[in-house]
N, C-alpha and C positions, 0 to 999 in steps of 0.2 A: 780738736776734732774728735779724738777718741773719747774724751770725757763727755762731750755733747752726745755722742752716739750711745754711750753707756746709760746716761740718764734718760734718753729717749726710749731705750729698751725697758728701763725700769718703769717709766710712766706708762708705756703700752701694756706691760705685764699687769700693772695695777689696774688699769682700765678694763682689761680682760677679766681679771678676778672680780672686780666690782659688778660687771655685767652678767656674770654667771648666775643662773637660777637653780641649777641642779647640782648635786654632788656635795662634797664636804666644803661648804662655803659658810662664811659668817652669817650671811643673810638667811640661808636655810636653817642654820642652827638657832638663830633668833626666832624664826617662825615656829620651828618645832617646839622650842621651850615655851613660847607663849601659848600655843595650842595645848600643850601638856598641862600647864598651869590652869588654863581655862577649864579643861575637861575634868581635872582633879577637883576643882571647886564645884563644878556642876555635880559630880558624883557625890561629894560630901554633902551638898545641899539636898540632893535626892535622898541620901541616907537619912538625913535629919528629918525630912518631911514624910518619908514612907516607912522608915525603919528597916529597909532592905540594905544590907551592907554592900560594899563595892564588889566583892566576888559574887554575891548574889545577883547584883545588877548585871554583871557580865554574863553570868549563866542565863539569866532571863533573856538578855539580848541575843545570845546564841540560840536559845530555844525558839524564840520568835522568828529569827532569821532562818531557821531550819538547818542549822549547822549540827546541832545535837538533837537526839530524839526527845520528844515529850513523854513524860511518864503518865 
Protein backbone atom coordinates (compact mmCIF):
# COMPACT_ATOMS: atom_id res chain seq x y z
CA UNK A 1 0.00 0.00 0.00
CA UNK A 2 2.74 2.50 0.90
CA UNK A 3 4.61 1.81 -2.33
CA UNK A 4 1.42 2.27 -4.35
CA UNK A 5 0.75 5.59 -2.59
CA UNK A 6 4.32 6.76 -3.22
CA UNK A 7 4.13 6.12 -6.97
CA UNK A 8 0.67 7.66 -7.18
CA UNK A 9 2.10 10.88 -5.69
CA UNK A 10 5.06 10.74 -8.07
CA UNK A 11 2.69 10.33 -11.04
CA UNK A 12 0.46 13.20 -9.84
CA UNK A 13 3.49 15.47 -9.38
CA UNK A 14 4.71 14.65 -12.89
CA UNK A 15 1.27 15.32 -14.38
CA UNK A 16 1.15 18.66 -12.55
CA UNK A 17 4.60 19.67 -13.85
CA UNK A 18 3.69 18.64 -17.39
CA UNK A 19 0.51 20.74 -17.30
CA UNK A 20 2.24 23.93 -16.07
CA UNK A 21 2.61 26.65 -18.69
CA UNK A 22 4.21 29.44 -16.66
CA UNK A 23 7.33 29.55 -14.54
CA UNK A 24 10.54 27.56 -14.79
CA UNK A 25 9.26 24.61 -16.77
CA UNK A 26 10.81 22.55 -19.55
CA UNK A 27 8.04 23.62 -21.92
CA UNK A 28 8.60 27.33 -21.24
CA UNK A 29 12.35 26.87 -21.69
CA UNK A 30 11.79 25.13 -25.01
CA UNK A 31 9.48 27.90 -26.30
CA UNK A 32 11.84 30.66 -25.16
CA UNK A 33 14.84 29.05 -26.83
CA UNK A 34 12.97 28.55 -30.10
CA UNK A 35 11.75 32.16 -30.13
CA UNK A 36 15.28 33.38 -29.38
CA UNK A 37 16.74 31.34 -32.25
CA UNK A 38 14.03 32.55 -34.63
CA UNK A 39 14.48 36.24 -33.81
CA UNK A 40 18.28 35.96 -33.95
CA UNK A 41 18.00 34.54 -37.47
CA UNK A 42 15.53 37.29 -38.44
CA UNK A 43 17.92 39.91 -37.05
CA UNK A 44 20.87 38.46 -38.94
CA UNK A 45 18.90 38.27 -42.19
CA UNK A 46 17.75 41.87 -41.72
CA UNK A 47 21.36 42.90 -41.15
CA UNK A 48 22.38 41.09 -44.34
CA UNK A 49 19.64 42.74 -46.44
CA UNK A 50 19.71 46.26 -44.97
CA UNK A 51 23.24 46.63 -43.62
CA UNK A 52 21.95 47.77 -40.21
CA UNK A 53 23.59 45.78 -37.42
CA UNK A 54 21.64 44.21 -34.52
CA UNK A 55 22.20 47.07 -32.02
CA UNK A 56 21.17 49.51 -34.74
CA UNK A 57 17.99 47.54 -35.36
CA UNK A 58 17.16 47.59 -31.65
CA UNK A 59 17.82 51.34 -31.50
CA UNK A 60 15.55 51.93 -34.51
CA UNK A 61 12.81 49.81 -32.95
CA UNK A 62 13.03 51.84 -29.71
CA UNK A 63 12.93 55.12 -31.65
CA UNK A 64 9.89 54.08 -33.69
CA UNK A 65 8.18 52.84 -30.51
CA UNK A 66 8.78 56.18 -28.82
CA UNK A 67 10.90 54.74 -26.03
CA UNK A 68 13.89 56.96 -26.87
CA UNK A 69 13.93 60.40 -28.49
CA UNK A 70 14.43 60.88 -32.17
CA UNK A 71 17.34 63.14 -33.09
